[in-house]
N, C-alpha and C positions, 0 to 999 in steps of 0.2 A: 449494247453497253448497259451496265448496271447503274441506274441513276442514283440509287441510295448510296452505293459504294463511292461513286465519284463525288457526290455531295459531301460525304463524310471526309474524304481525302482533301477536298477543297477547304472544308471548315477547319480541319487540323492545320492546314498550311497558313491559316489566317489568325491563329491564336495569339502568337507573339508573346510579349512579356506584359504582365499586369501592371497596373498603375497604382495599386494600393500603397499608401504611406504607412509602413509598419513601424517606423521609428518610435512613435508615441507608445505603441503597445509593447515593443521590445524594451523600451525604457521602463515602462510600468512593471514588466515581468522581472527585470533585473532589480528594480527598486524594491519589489516585493520580497525577493530573496534576501537582499541586504537588510531590509527592515526585520524580516523574520529572524535572521541570525542574531541581530542585535537584541531583539525582544527575548529570544531564548537565553541569550547570555545574561541580560539584565534580570531575567526571571529565574536565574540559577537557584536551586534549593540549597540553603545553607544548613549543613549538618553539625554546626558548632553546638556543643553542649551534649552531643551523643557520643557514647563510647564507640570507637572505631570498629570494634568487632561485633557490635550489636546488630540485630536483624534490621533495624531501621536504617542504621548507617550503611550497612551493606547494600540495602535496596537503593538508597540514594546514590551511593557510589556507582552501582551498576547502571543506574539510569543515566548518570553523566557519562560513563564510559560508552554506553550504547549510542548516545547522541554524538559523541566524538567519532565513533566508528561509522555512523551514518554519514557524517560530513565528509569523511575520508572516502567512503564508498561512492558517494554521489559524484565526487570529482573523477574517480576512476570510470564511472558509468558515462559521464559526459565525454571523457576522452575516448571511450569505446565507440561512441557515436560518430567520431570523426570521419571514418570511411563512408558512412551513410550520408553525412552532410556534404562530403566531397563529391559523392556521386550525384547528389541533387544539384550541386553547383555546376558539375560537369555538364549536366543536361538542363541548365537553367533556361527557361523559356519554352521547354517542351513539356508535354503532358505525359506523366508516367503512370501506367496502369499495372498493378500487381495482379498477375495471373495465378490464382490460388485454387488449390484442390488437391485431394489425395492422389497418390500415384495411380496411373492408369485412368485418370480422368480426361486425358487428351490435351493437357496443357501445351506440350511441345508441338503436337500435331497442329493445334489451332494457330500457334505463333508462326510456325513454318508456312502454313497456308496463307495467313494474312500477309506475311513477308512476300510470298510469291505474287499475291494479288497486287500489292503496292508496286512491286518491281514491274509487273506487266503494265501498270499505269504510268510508267516512266518515273517512278519515285525511287530515290536512293534508299538502299537497304544495307544496314551495317550490323552484323552480329558482334557481340562482345561477351566477355566474361570477366569476372574479378579473380585475380590471383595475387595472394599476399598483399591485398589492399590496393593493387594496381589494376586499372582497366586495360584489358588486352583485347584488341580488335581481332576479329576472325572472319574468314570467308566461309566457314562451314555452318550449315544449318544445324538446328538442334537435333540431337539423336532422338528418335522415336522408338519406343519399345513397350513391351507388356509388363516390365518391371520398373522399379524406380531407377530412372536413368539420369535425373538431374542431381548431380553430386556437388554442384557449386552454383553460386548466383550467376545467372546468365541473362542476357537480354538481347533485344534487337531494336534498333532505331529504324522507324518507318517514316520516310519522307522527312519533312522539316520540323514536324511538331509532335511526333508520337514515339514513346518508348514503352515497350512491353518488358516487364521483369518476370522471368520464369524462374521460380525458386524451388529449392527442396521444400517439401511440405513442413508446416509447423509440427505435424504429427509424423515427421519423417522417420524412416527406419534407423537413422543414426542421429545421435545427440548433436554431433557437429553440424549436420545439415539443418536441424531445427534451430540451433543457436545462430547459424549463419542467416537464416531467414529473419529471425527476430531482429537482428542488428540492422537490417536494411529495410524494414517495413516503413520506417519514417520517410523513405524516399518516394513512396508511391502517393498518388493523388486520388486514386479510386481503386476499387477492387472488382475484378471479374472473378466471381466464384463459379468455378467449373464443376459440375456434378454430372456423372454419366447417367444417361436415361435408362440404363439397365438397372440402376438402383438410385433413382433420383432423390434429391433433397434430403440427404443424410445430415439433418440439421445439427447433429452433435459436432460436425466439422466447424460450425460457426463459433463454437466455444473457443477454438484456436484463434479466431478473428476478433474476439470480443474487445480486445484492447484497441485494435485499429478502428472498429466500428464506433467505439465510445469516443474516439478522436474526431468523429464527424465526417469520416470519409464515406462517399456514396458506394453502394453495393449493387452490382448487376449480376443476378444469377443467370448462368448459361447452362442449359441442358445439352451436353455434348452427346455424340453418337446416337442422335435421334433417328435411328434407322433400324430396319429389321431384315433378316435373311429371308429371301424369297426364292422359290424354286421355279425354274422355267425349263422348257424343252427346246433344245437347240440341236438340229441335225439328228434328231432321234435320241439325244442324250439329255438326261436331267442335269441341269447346271444350277448352281446356287449363286445368287447375286444379292447385293445390298440394295435396298430401296428405302426411300424416305418413309418415316411413319406418317400416318394420315393426319390431316389438320385437326381432326377431332381428338385423336389420341394425343397429339402434341398439346392441344389446348387443355385437355384434362390434366396432363402431367404438369404443365405450367401453373395451372390454378392450384394444384395440390402443393407444389413446391412453394408457391407464393404464400399460401395460407400457413403452412408450417414454418416458413421463414419469418413471417410476421409474428407468430406466437413465440418463436425463439428470440427474436429481437426484443420483444416486449419483456421476456424473462431476463434478458441481459441488460435491460434498462437503456436500450438504444432507441433513438427517435425513428419512428417508422417512415418518416419522410426520406430517410437515407436509402430505403429499400426500393429498388426499381423493379418493374414487372419482369419476370423471367422470359427468356427467349430460348427456343430449341433450334438446334442446327446439326448438320452432319457434314463435316469437312470432307470425310471420305467419299460420300456420294457426290458432293460438288466436284471433287477432284476427278473422280472416275468418269463422270458424265461430261467432262470437258470444261467445266466452270464457265459455260456461256451464261447469258442472262437468264434463260429459263432454268438451267441447272442451279444457278445461285439462288434464284427465288424459291425453287422447290426445296432446296436444302436448308432454307431458313435464313439465308444471309441478308436478304432485303430487310427483314425485321431486325436482324442483329445490327446492321449498320444504322438503322433508324434508332434503335435503343442506344447505340454508342453516341449518336448525335444528341440524343436527349440527355446523355450522361455528361456531355461537355460542360455545360454551364456550372453545375455543382462541383465537378472535378477541377475546372479551371479556377473557380472561386477558392477551392482548397489550395491549389497550387500557388496562387498569388499570395496567400497568407502563410505558406508553408514554413518560412524561417521562424515566424512567431509560434506556429503550431509545434515545431520541433522543440523550441525552448519551453513552451507550455507543457508539453508531454514530459519533458525531463523534470520540470518542477512538480508536476502532479505525481509522477510515478517513482522518481528517484529521491525526491525531497519530501513531499507531503505524504505519500503512501506509507513510508516507514514511520512517520510521526503518528499517523492514524492507526496503523496496524501493530506497531510495537510500543511506541512511547505512551500513547493514551492508555492501553491496557496496563502498562507498567505503572503509570500514575494512579490508575484506579486501584491496583493491588496495593500500592503504597498508601493510598488514602484509607483503604480498608484496614491495613495494619495500624495506621494512626488511630482510627476509630476504635479498634480493639484495645490499644494502649490506653486511650482516654477512658474507655468504659471500665477497664480493670483497675484504673488508678486508685479509686476510693478503697477498693478491697486490698490493694497492695499497701496503701498507707495504714489501713487497719491491721494488716498482717505485721507490719514493722512494729507498731505499738504493742501488739500481742507478744511478739518474740522478745522485744526489749524488756517488757514488764515481767515476763516469765523468767528472764535471765537475772533480773535484779532482785525480785521478791524473795527467792530462797535464802539469800544472804542477809536479809534484814533482821531476823531474830537474833543472830549472833552479834550483829552490829549494835542493836538496841541493848542487848545484854551487856556488851562491852562498856557502854557509856551510861548504864543505868545507875551505878553507884554514885557517879558524879552528877547525875541528872543533866547530862550535857547534850541537849538536843541539837545545839548548834554544831557540835562535832559530828553528830550523825548526818546532818544535812550536808556538811562540808565533804563528807566521805561519799554520800549517795549521789550528790550532784555530778561529779565527773564520771562516776560509774554509769549513771543514766545517759549522759551525753555520749560516752564511748559506745555503749550498747546500741543506742539509737543510730549513731553514724555507721557502725559496722553493719547492722541489719538493713539499714536504708540502702547502703551500697550493694548489698547482696540481692535485695528484693527488686530495687529499681536499677537493675544492672544495665539497662539501656542508656542511662543518663550519667553524665559527669556531674557529681554533686559536690558543692562546696561544703566546707565544715559548717555545720549549723551554728547560729548564734546561741550563746548560752541561754538556757531557759531555766529560770529559778523555780524551785519547788515551793509552792505556797501552801502552808498548813493553816487550818482554822486557828483563830486566836486562842481558843481553849485547849488546843492540842498539846500534849506533853506527857511526861511520866506521871503516874498516879502513885502517891505515897501509900504505903500499907498502914493498917490500923496499929499494927504492932511494930515497934521499932526494930525488932530483930528480923523482920521480913523484908526482902528486896522490893524495890518499887515495881509496880505493875506497868506493862507496856502493851497489853492486848489492844486497847482502844487506839493507842498511838500507832500501832502496827496497821490497823485498818485505815486510820486517817492518812498515814504516810503512803499506803498503797494507793488510796484514791488520789492523793496529790500527785504522786508519780504518774498515775494514769492520765491525769489532766495535763501534766507537763508534756508527756510523750505525745498526746493527741495534739497539743499546740505545735510541737515540733513537726509532727507529721502533716498538719494542715499547712504550715509555712512551706515545707518541702514539696508537698503535693501541688501547691499553687505555682511554685517555680516550674515543676515538670508539666503541669497542665498548660501554663502559658507557652512553654516551649513547644508542646505538641500542637497547640492551637496555631502558633506561628507557622509551624511546618505544614499543617493542614491548609492554612491560607495560601502558603507558597505553592503547594500542589495545585490548589484550585486556580491560582493565577496562571500556572503553567498550562493547565487544561484550557483555560480561557484563551490563552495566546494561540494555541493550536486551532481551536474552533474559530477564533477571529480571523486568522490568516487563511483558513480553509474557505471561509466565506468571501474574503477579499479575492482569492485566486479564482473562485467561481464567478465573481463579477467581471474580472478581467477576461475570463473565457467567454462569457456571454457577449461582452463588447467586441471581442475578436471575431466571433462568428455571427455578429449582427449583419444582416444584409446591407450592402452598400458601404462596407468599410473602405 
């Protein structure tokens, strides 16, 4: 009898249902989402005062539209998780291990061998697969082959407490298989990463598991097919047979895989405590040599069962908090990730655009003054000439005043085309006290108005600058208010990111 195997089977049968009270955490997660939605709504950026077709208004409208799409998409994503949640509920109280690895890594072979071993120990074995969202029980073992044979999510229940999920690889040959695996990853409590000893530790495979590992699930690397072809002589004939790799060879490969897996997990930002020491095994050798105690030990299964036993505590801890983990993952990946990956960059781009508008505002106001002054000044000589005989300076000012206001308003609307501008308050043209027509020395000569022209030009310049300053202040205040609103929106996202992180830490704190 294999002692490690029996101890593991006995331990699995005693796991039962956890006693963690998740209601406070679930309430905190739901409350976080409700408060976030309200904060984002209260922090809506108001584009009042901007022209609807302006670059600023379009950016703000696009931001609001994207937030609305995010809210709609996350509802769809939560609904898409329903089959995975149903699967977890279907096997509530059992430990679910995701058997992960690229095709030809021996996933189906290992699952079938473990099912055979459990059955020989008098344990119930039930194969199943998912079809159209429904769990279909089956009497057939998993098909084993040299090509990708798993085209659907399938699993096997072993005894009273263990479920193995054999899935199409995340890097599957078909997009449908990869999508299927992604949808059901939340059901698993730990991951068995199978990698063939013929090319062990291809750590780029772990990129596909990054999301699950960041979720806090323990990872056990398993080097499969840890055997070599040996030649022997039988009745004068050379025959080939598989034998186990040497302990030294296995130890070297395990150390190499462990070191490279640690480096990879560090690069992925995953806690190294989740990584368990690798084990090597050969299901084929164990099976062909009769799977007795000696064959099982030689093929590495004593160490494998010991590793599985060591995996129980962290995997069961994850299982017991899984309902909260599933909701947490949804909030992290379907709610918060788009805010961080889409909304924050959009807010930053909007802030940069606002800063550009603020920086160019003084030059725009100066441009308005210049354009209006240049429009008015060419007509002044004829106007001064017209009223020179009567020495009627008041008539000149009465004519110039509305011309100046009209020119300013028209150029202001053209230059400050992002803004909705109200008609400016009338700005009087103030001339020096001694400004006026100059009488000629001879009565038969017309009055001179050269100095009056210069004085009037300067007065118009000052009046236009005063108008531009008032208008610029209105636009500057509007841009400043928008900038403050953008900053508040950014702070909302950062604040709620921190809050969700605190809830996550509390959820994963030992002894929850």
